[in-house]
C-alpha positions as CSV (number, residue, x, y, z in Angstrom):
1,M,-17.5,14.8,6.1
2,A,-14.3,14.2,4.1
3,E,-13.8,11.0,2.1
4,P,-11.5,8.5,3.8
5,H,-8.1,7.9,2.5
6,R,-8.0,5.3,-0.3
7,I,-5.1,2.8,0.1
8,L,-3.9,0.8,-2.9
9,I,-2.8,-2.7,-1.9
10,L,-0.4,-4.7,-4.1
11,E,-0.1,-8.2,-2.7
12,D,0.3,-11.5,-4.6
13,D,-0.8,-13.7,-1.6
14,G,-4.6,-13.6,-1.5
15,F,-4.9,-14.4,2.2
16,I,-2.5,-11.6,3.1
17,G,-4.1,-9.1,0.7
18,W,-7.7,-9.7,1.8
19,H,-6.8,-9.8,5.5
20,L,-4.9,-6.4,5.1
21,A,-7.9,-5.0,3.1
22,D,-10.3,-6.0,5.9
23,E,-8.1,-4.5,8.6
24,L,-7.7,-1.2,6.7
25,E,-11.5,-0.9,6.1
26,A,-12.1,-1.6,9.8
27,A,-9.7,1.2,10.6
28,G,-11.7,3.6,8.4
29,F,-9.7,3.5,5.2
30,A,-11.1,2.9,1.7
31,V,-9.3,0.2,-0.2
32,A,-8.3,-0.3,-3.8
33,G,-7.3,-3.9,-4.5
34,P,-5.6,-6.0,-3.5
35,F,-4.0,-6.2,-6.9
36,I,-1.8,-9.3,-7.5
37,S,0.1,-8.0,-10.5
38,T,2.0,-4.9,-11.7
39,G,-0.2,-4.8,-14.8
40,E,-3.4,-4.6,-12.8
41,A,-2.0,-1.9,-10.5
42,M,-0.8,0.1,-13.5
43,E,-4.2,-0.1,-15.1
44,Y,-5.8,1.2,-11.9
45,L,-3.2,4.0,-11.5
46,A,-3.9,5.1,-15.1
47,R,-7.4,6.2,-14.0
48,E,-7.2,6.7,-10.2
49,M,-5.2,8.5,-7.6
50,P,-5.0,6.7,-4.2
51,S,-3.9,8.5,-1.1
52,A,-1.2,6.0,-0.4
53,A,-0.2,2.4,-1.2
54,I,1.1,-0.7,0.5
55,V,3.4,-2.6,-1.9
56,D,4.8,-6.1,-2.0
57,V,8.1,-6.2,-3.9
58,M,7.3,-9.3,-5.9
59,L,3.9,-9.8,-7.6
60,K,2.5,-12.5,-9.9
61,D,4.2,-10.8,-12.9
62,G,7.5,-9.9,-11.2
63,A,9.0,-7.0,-9.3
64,C,6.9,-3.9,-9.0
65,D,9.6,-1.3,-9.5
66,A,7.5,0.4,-12.2
67,V,4.6,0.8,-9.8
68,G,7.0,2.3,-7.2
69,D,8.4,4.7,-9.8
70,L,4.9,5.8,-10.8
71,L,3.8,6.3,-7.2
72,E,6.9,8.2,-6.4
73,G,6.6,10.4,-9.6
74,R,3.0,11.2,-8.7
75,G,3.9,12.0,-5.1
76,I,1.8,9.2,-3.6
77,P,3.4,7.9,-0.4
78,F,3.8,4.2,0.0
79,L,5.1,1.5,2.3
80,V,6.8,-1.7,1.3
81,H,5.4,-4.9,3.0
82,S,7.4,-7.8,1.7
83,A,9.6,-10.7,2.6
84,V,12.0,-9.5,-0.2
85,N,14.3,-6.6,0.8
86,P,13.7,-3.7,-1.6
87,R,17.0,-2.1,-0.8
88,D,18.5,-2.2,-4.4
89,P,20.5,1.1,-4.8
90,G,18.7,3.7,-6.8
91,G,15.3,2.0,-7.0
92,S,12.1,3.8,-6.0
93,L,11.3,1.1,-3.5
94,E,14.6,1.7,-1.7
95,A,13.6,4.9,0.1
96,A,10.1,3.8,1.2
97,P,9.5,2.5,4.7
98,W,10.0,-1.3,4.6
99,F,8.1,-3.7,6.8
100,G,9.1,-7.4,6.6
101,K,6.6,-10.2,6.5
102,P,5.0,-11.4,8.6
103,R,3.8,-8.1,10.1
104,K,0.7,-7.2,12.0
105,A,-1.7,-5.0,10.1
106,A,-1.7,-2.6,13.1
107,H,1.9,-1.7,12.4
108,L,1.2,-0.9,8.8
109,I,-1.9,1.1,9.8
110,E,0.2,3.1,12.3
111,A,2.8,3.8,9.6
112,L,0.1,4.9,7.1
113,A,-1.3,7.3,9.8
114,A,2.1,8.8,10.1
115,I,2.5,9.6,6.4
116,L,-1.1,10.7,5.7
117,P,-2.8,13.9,6.8
118,P,-5.7,13.4,9.2
119,V,-9.2,12.8,7.8
120,D,-12.5,13.0,9.6
121,T,-13.7,9.4,9.2
122,P,-16.4,7.5,11.1
123,A,-14.2,4.7,12.3
124,V,-11.4,5.2,14.7
125,Y,-8.6,2.7,14.8
126,R,-7.5,1.4,18.1
127,P,-4.6,-1.1,17.9
């Protein structure tokens, strides 16, 4: 059986991050994070290659444009899940699908399923 997709979570709000991680794991995904800072995420990405990411625009150490640039450069698809609109012209976050907060995890999981190839995982998500 293939390994489940690993989803990187960047979220500075602990409650939201851990809730999202729990929902993703229940849906059959593996989770990296949640990371609360750009620095932590960059350290992780220096040694790992997730299948996709869910990114909050503002983290504990500021905007995560550098993470978006790195994800985009490595061809890792990502979603933006934030109360801050990432639509600054020319930024890597601009082109990513954006989901405003609050948003049910089911919506994010459906969006991930649309951008990732299918994987044979033991859990089947049912919204």
